[in-house]
N, C-alpha and C positions, 0 to 999 in steps of 0.2 A: 245598561239596564238599572232601574232604581231598585233600591234595596226594599223600600216600603211603599207599597201602592204605586202611585205615579211619581213617587219622591216625596220625602217628608215635607218640605217646604211647599211643595206644589200641592200636596193635599190639604195643608193648613189653609192655604189661599182658596181652595175649593170649598172648604168648610166655612170659612169666614163669609165668602160670596153667597153660600147657601144658608147663611143665618145659624148655623149650627155652633159656630164660635163666635161670641160677641167680643167685640173691639173695646179697648184694648185688651189683648189676651196675653196670657204669661205662659210659662212652661207648664204649670199646673193644667191649664187649658188644654194643651197640646197632649199631655199625659192622659187626660180624660178621654181624648179622641183616639189615642192609641189604644186604650182599653176597650174603647167601643168597636174599634176595627178588629181587635184581637190578633194582631200581628204576631206571629211566633217564628223567632223570637222577637220579642219587643225591643225597640231601640233603647239604648241606656239613657239615663238623664244627662249624663255627660256629652252624648251624642246630640240630644235634643238641644241642649244649652248651645252647642257649637254651631249646629245648622242655623238656629234663630240669629245668634250674634253674627255669624258670618253673612247671612242674608240681608242683615241690616248694616253691615259695615261697608262704606265706600272705599276703605283702603284695602279690603281683602281682594283676592284674585280677581282680575277683571273678567274671567270667564265664569264665575260664580254668579247665579241669579241674584239680583238684589230686590227681593220680594218684599221686604219689610223696612219700616221705620221705627226706631226706637223711640219711646215716648218717656223713657226714664222709669226707674225703680223696677227693672226687669219686665217692663210691659212693651208690647209691640203692636203695630197696626199694619195693614197692608198698604204698600205704596198705591198712589192713585191710579198708576199705569196698569195695575193688575185687579182694580176693583170691577166686579161685574163680568169679567172675562170668564167664558166658559172653557177656554183652553188656555194653559199657561205655558 
């Protein structure tokens, strides 16, 4: 069961696909989404950083979804495979 909505990374993908988060996005953009969704308790910045980095790393666990690509300077974009998908 996901801690935050359908899962933090999947929530970010859905927001990007809906045009609510513009690419490339950063932790600050994800934090704005978290405030908008008013999750209680809200995920920590460390958790957000970790989720984004792990979902962009090809060397992290092979069972962890690779939703993002790092474009440098703490910015990410959704991988092509997840662009426009209604379900992640």
